N, C-alpha and C positions, 0 to 999 in steps of 0.2 A: 315785666313786658311780656307780650304774647308771642308766639312762634312766628319766625321770619317769613315763612311761606304761607302763612294763613291769610285768607281773604275776609275781612269783617265788612259786613254790609249794614247801611244805616239809612235813615231818612226821617222825615218830618211825619206829623201825625196824619196828613192827608195824603201823602205820597207824591206831592207836586215837587219835592227835592228828594232826590235818593243819591247816595254816593257809597263807593266801594274804597277800602283802605287795604292796601298790601302790605303785608309785613308787620312789625313790631307797633305795638301800641304803649305809650307810657302808662304807668299806673295812674290812678285817680288823684288829683290833687283838689280839695274843696276851697274855693275861693268865697270868701265872706265879705268881699268889698261891696260898697254901696251901689256899684252899676250892677254887680250880679244880682243883688237883692231886688232892683228894680225890674230887671229882665227875667228872673226866674221866680220872684216871690220868696226868695231865701238865699242860700248859698248856690254856687254853680259848681257842680262835680265834673271837672275837666280832665279828659285824657289828651294826649297829644301824638300826632305822628308827623313825619316828614311831608311837606306839600307835595313833592314829587311822587308820594305813594297814594295821595288821595285823587280818585277819579269822581267827578260829578257825573252821575249817569241819568239825571233828570234834573234840569235846572229851571223848569217852567214856573216854579213859585219862588225862585231864589232871589233875595234882595240883600243889599249890604247897607250897614248904618257905621259910618265913621264916628266912634264915640271918643277919640282922643287923637293926638298927633301921633300915638304910638300903635294903635291898632283900630280894625273895624271888626263888626260883629255881622256874621251871616245868620239869617232867619228866613223862615218862609212867610211870604207875603199874603199867602191865602189862610192858612191854620194858625200863623204867629208862633210856631216851634222854633226855639232858640237852638241854633245847629253849631255855629263856629265863632271861635275867637281867632282872629287872624293879626298877628303881630306884623308890621311892614318890614322891620329888619332882621326877621328870623325865616330860616327855611323850614320851619315847622309850624303846624296850625293846631290850635286846641279845638277840640271836639267835646260837645256835651254827651257825657256818658250815657244819659238817659235815652239818646237817640240811637244807641248802637242795638241792632237786632239781637246780638248774642254776646254780652260782654264777658264771655268765660275767661277765667286767668286774671282779671283786673281786680286789684283791691285798693283801698285808699291808704296813699302813703303820707299824706300831710294836709295842713290847713294853712292858707295864706290870708292875710288881711284880717285877722282876727280881732285887730283893734276897731274895726268897723261891724262887727258881729252884732246883730240886734240882740235884745235882751230876751225874746221869746223862745229861745232854745238854747241848750247847752251841747258842748263838744264833750263827748263821752269816753271816745276811744284814746288810746295810748299813742297815737300818731304826732309827730312833731308839729308845733304850732308856731307860726311866724306872725308877729305883730303887723308887718306889711309884706312885701314880697320875700321869697326865701332866698333872693339873690343867687340863685343857682345851688344852694345848699341841697336841695332834693334833686335826685337823679333825674335828669331830663327836663327840668324846670329852668329855664334860662332867663337871664336878666330881661 
């Protein structure tokens, strides 16, 4: 996790959605689920932060899509950048790591939903892999 006092800035490709995150970010979990494949063209590299520590500084392009009874996804309606995964019953929110302006100090900590991974790439690192959710077995990855 990153330093508690650090401010991380982020945003979409066109700048119509920008945000700042105060405090720690969870290391990256790569999600290989079918929804992430449709949204990102492959796996989704997600970090996570407390919702209370995320400040949207420009929401002119922000739109939300409810993908299940569990969560919604935030994206820019102008440029299409995928930005957030917001679970309804958690106090934290997933953030697409590629949207961070400076992701220093973060590294991949695991892979989830590898049972849904497409055949066109291999996972070659030594991080833990879970067929479905990690069910909280990875630090900061809640059910």
